[in-house]
VOBA-1610 file (N, C-alpha, C; in pm, whole numbers, padded with zeros to 5 digits, always signed):
BEGIN
Unk+01421+05425+07941Unk+01298+05356+07907Unk+01235+05419+07784Unk+01188+05340+07693Unk+01129+05388+07569Unk+00987+05435+07594Unk+00955+05554+07544Unk+00821+05608+07558Unk+00727+05535+07464Unk+00611+05496+07515Unk+00512+05428+07433Unk+00410+05530+07383Unk+00371+05514+07260Unk+00277+05606+07197Unk+00153+05527+07160Unk+00037+05586+07188Unk-00087+05518+07152Unk-00111+05528+07002Unk-00194+05441+06952Unk-00226+05438+06810Unk-00291+05570+06769Unk-00377+05623+06853Unk-00443+05749+06823Unk-00346+05865+06814Unk-00240+05864+06896Unk-00140+05969+06889Unk-00057+05957+06763Unk-00024+05836+06725Unk+00061+05814+06610Unk-00013+05841+06479Unk-00135+05792+06471Unk-00215+05808+06350Unk-00348+05874+06387Unk-00350+06006+06410Unk-00475+06070+06453Unk-00586+06061+06349Unk-00552+06043+06222Unk-00653+06036+06116Unk-00685+05893+06075Unk-00633+05795+06149Unk-00657+05655+06113Unk-00805+05624+06125Unk-00853+05541+06036Unk-00994+05505+06033Unk-01017+05390+06131Unk-01120+05402+06212Unk-01156+05297+06306Unk-01299+05257+06279Unk-01321+05160+06189Unk-01457+05123+06153Unk-01532+05063+06271Unk-01662+05090+06278Unk-01744+05036+06386Unk-01760+04885+06373Unk-01759+04837+06254Unk-01767+04693+06233Unk-01661+04652+06134Unk-01612+04532+06148Unk-01508+04484+06059Unk-01569+04432+05932Unk-01517+04481+05820Unk-01564+04434+05691Unk-01476+04319+05646Unk-01534+04220+05584Unk-01459+04104+05537Unk-01438+04107+05387Unk-01484+04212+05321Unk-01463+04225+05177Unk-01390+04354+05150Unk-01317+04361+05042Unk-01244+04485+05011Unk-01339+04603+04994Unk-01292+04719+05036Unk-01370+04841+05018Unk-01375+04873+04869Unk-01493+04901+04819Unk-01506+04931+04677Unk-01466+05075+04653Unk-01385+05096+04552Unk-01338+05229+04516Unk-01401+05270+04384Unk-01425+05400+04367Unk-01476+05443+04237Unk-01371+05417+04130Unk-01418+05384+04014Unk-01326+05354+03904Unk-01255+05482+03861Unk-01128+05468+03832Unk-01049+05581+03787Unk-01014+05558+03641Unk-01059+05647+03555Unk-01036+05630+03412Unk-00892+05659+03372Unk-00823+05742+03449Unk-00688+05782+03410Unk-00582+05681+03451Unk-00617+05580+03531Unk-00519+05482+03575Unk-00438+05530+03694Unk-00461+05653+03738Unk-00392+05708+03854Unk-00473+05673+03978Unk-00408+05618+04083Unk-00482+05582+04203Unk-00549+05704+04266Unk-00667+05683+04323Unk-00736+05792+04390Unk-00665+05825+04521Unk-00687+05945+04570Unk-00625+05989+04695Unk-00666+05897+04810Unk-00793+05859+04812Unk-00843+05771+04918Unk-00770+05637+04915Unk-00748+05583+04796Unk-00678+05455+04784Unk-00535+05468+04834Unk-00468+05576+04799Unk-00331+05597+04847Unk-00327+05607+04999Unk-00425+05677+05056Unk-00431+05688+05202Unk-00450+05552+05267Unk-00541+05472+05211Unk-00568+05340+05266Unk-00444+05251+05263Unk-00362+05266+05160Unk-00246+05180+05146Unk-00133+05219+05240Unk-00140+05338+05298Unk-00031+05384+05382Unk-00055+05359+05529Unk-00176+05331+05571Unk-00206+05318+05712Unk-00257+05179+05747Unk-00227+05141+05868Unk-00286+05022+05928Unk-00405+05073+06008Unk-00521+05014+05985Unk-00640+05054+06059Unk-00668+04951+06166Unk-00742+04990+06268Unk-00779+04902+06377Unk-00931+04906+06392Unk-00992+04788+06389Unk-01137+04780+06411Unk-01166+04820+06556Unk-01290+04851+06582Unk-01329+04885+06720Unk-01297+04769+06813Unk-01326+04648+06769Unk-01298+04528+06849Unk-01149+04520+06882Unk-01064+04544+06783Unk-00919+04537+06806Unk-00875+04645+06904Unk-00930+04765+06891Unk-00894+04872+06984Unk-00930+04835+07127Unk-01047+04775+07145Unk-01090+04731+07278Unk-00993+04625+07331Unk-00958+04527+07248Unk-00867+04420+07291Unk-00728+04475+07325Unk-00680+04570+07247Unk-00550+04631+07275Unk-00551+04699+07412Unk-00659+04769+07442Unk-00671+04837+07572Unk-00686+04737+07685Unk-00775+04638+07667Unk-00799+04537+07771Unk-00672+04460+07807Unk-00594+04429+07707Unk-00476+04345+07727Unk-00348+04428+07740Unk-00365+04559+07750Unk-00253+04652+07767Unk-00143+04627+07664Unk-00185+04612+07539Unk-00090+04595+07429Unk-00067+04732+07368Unk+00057+04776+07371Unk+00093+04905+07315Unk+00196+04883+07206Unk+00164+04930+07088Unk+00254+04912+06975Unk+00337+05038+06956Unk+00466+05019+06945Unk+00558+05130+06924Unk+00556+05168+06776Unk+00599+05290+06743Unk+00600+05332+06602Unk+00677+05237+06512Unk+00790+05186+06556Unk+00866+05094+06472Unk+00793+04961+06452Unk+00713+04920+06550Unk+00634+04798+06535Unk+00522+04821+06432Unk+00460+04939+06436Unk+00357+04970+06338Unk+00415+04976+06198Unk+00536+05025+06186Unk+00603+05028+06056Unk+00628+04885+06006Unk+00675+04797+06095Unk+00698+04657+06058Unk+00566+04589+06019Unk+00461+04619+06094Unk+00330+04562+06065Unk+00282+04609+05927Unk+00301+04734+05897Unk+00263+04790+05767Unk+00337+04718+05654Unk+00467+04696+05671Unk+00546+04627+05570Unk+00503+04481+05556Unk+00469+04417+05669Unk+00423+04278+05665Unk+00290+04268+05590Unk+00203+04366+05608Unk+00075+04366+05536Unk+00101+04380+05386Unk+00197+04465+05349Unk+00233+04479+05208Unk+00279+04345+05150Unk+00364+04274+05224Unk+00415+04144+05177Unk+00302+04042+05166Unk+00214+04040+05267Unk+00102+03946+05265Unk+00009+03975+05147Unk-00015+04103+05120Unk-00100+04141+05007Unk-00037+04098+04875Unk+00094+04111+04865Unk+00163+04071+04741Unk+00150+03921+04716Unk+00134+03843+04822Unk+00119+03697+04809Unk-00028+03656+04797Unk-00120+03752+04803Unk-00262+03722+04788Unk-00332+03683+04916Unk-00274+03712+05031Unk-00337+03678+05159Unk-00463+03761+05180Unk-00558+03701+05248Unk-00683+03770+05280Unk-00691+03799+05430Unk-00679+03696+05512Unk-00684+03710+05658Unk-00559+03643+05714Unk-00475+03722+05782Unk-00346+03672+05826Unk-00330+03683+05977Unk-00264+03583+06032Unk-00220+03587+06171Unk-00080+03644+06168Unk-00058+03753+06240Unk+00074+03816+06245Unk+00122+03817+06389Unk+00238+03757+06411Unk+00299+03754+06544Unk+00399+03868+06548Unk+00380+03959+06643Unk+00464+04078+06654Unk+00494+04106+06800Unk+00618+04094+06837Unk+00659+04126+06974Unk+00588+04046+07081Unk+00564+03918+07056Unk+00496+03833+07153Unk+00345+03847+07154Unk+00292+03927+07065Unk+00148+03946+07053Unk+00101+03892+06918Unk-00024+03849+06914Unk-00083+03800+06789Unk-00186+03900+06742Unk-00180+03930+06613Unk-00276+04020+06552Unk-00339+03947+06434Unk-00471+03951+06426Unk-00540+03898+06309Unk-00571+04018+06221Unk-00522+04012+06096Unk-00532+04126+06006Unk-00610+04088+05881Unk-00709+04169+05847Unk-00776+04155+05718Unk-00689+04233+05621Unk-00617+04160+05537Unk-00514+04220+05452Unk-00570+04315+05347Unk-00674+04278+05270Unk-00724+04371+05169Unk-00767+04507+05227Unk-00823+04507+05347Unk-00867+04630+05411Unk-00760+04693+05499Unk-00645+04623+05515Unk-00535+04672+05599Unk-00585+04702+05740Unk-00671+04612+05792Unk-00735+04635+05920Unk-00703+04523+06019Unk-00652+04562+06136Unk-00633+04467+06245Unk-00771+04444+06304Unk-00815+04317+06307Unk-00951+04289+06355Unk-00953+04242+06500Unk-00842+04187+06550Unk-00833+04153+06692Unk-00686+04138+06731Unk-00662+04141+06861Unk-00526+04132+06912Unk-00525+04046+07038Unk-00421+03963+07050Unk-00405+03878+07168Unk-00264+03895+07222Unk-00252+03895+07354Unk-00119+03898+07413Unk-00071+03755+07433Unk+00050+03739+07483Unk+00108+03606+07501Unk+00022+03514+07586Unk-00040+03566+07693Unk-00124+03484+07780Unk-00250+03436+07707Unk-00311+03523+07630Unk-00434+03487+07559Unk-00406+03390+07444Unk-00282+03391+07393Unk-00247+03301+07282Unk-00225+03158+07329Unk-00198+03138+07456Unk-00167+03006+07508Unk-00280+02908+07480Unk-00250+02804+07404Unk-00345+02699+07366Unk-00464+02753+07287Unk-00447+02864+07221Unk-00554+02923+07139Unk-00546+02865+06998Unk-00660+02832+06942Unk-00665+02783+06804Unk-00712+02898+06716Unk-00633+02929+06615Unk-00668+03036+06522Unk-00737+02975+06401Unk-00856+03024+06370Unk-00931+02973+06256Unk-00959+03088+06160Unk-01003+03053+06042Unk-01041+03147+05937Unk-00927+03241+05899Unk-00806+03187+05896Unk-00690+03261+05844Unk-00635+03183+05725Unk-00570+03253+05636Unk-00510+03182+05521Unk-00360+03199+05517Unk-00304+03270+05615Unk-00160+03287+05618Unk-00115+03325+05759Unk+00012+03306+05786Unk+00072+03344+05914Unk+00207+03407+05887Unk+00236+03515+05958Unk+00360+03587+05940Unk+00419+03615+06077Unk+00547+03582+06093Unk+00618+03615+06216Unk+00705+03735+06183Unk+00679+03846+06252Unk+00749+03971+06226Unk+00860+03986+06329Unk+00982+03995+06279Unk+01095+04010+06374Unk+01144+04152+06379
//
């Protein structure tokens, strides 16, 4: 049986904002053209809003490290296409992701997705 790891164990320094932001985080301008350390950190991690963390716990959704890696790559692809808010289907679960902020804003399991209408998204990605 595969051991499941919580998000907090996998990414102990991951940012969990109290409220979900719908606009990109503003970064200080860099005159040298070299990305700031904070920007590099943001691009490497998937963050989870407080709401998403609650939904993951309520619905007993546990993401394995390889699933988080796939999610991270899917966010990169969505960002390259200009996506803002994406529905991502991963392992039978649905995640709504604010792409510019790399933040999962909510999560649904297979039961909660049944006959659910997803609104305010501009893209959908099925992650295999």
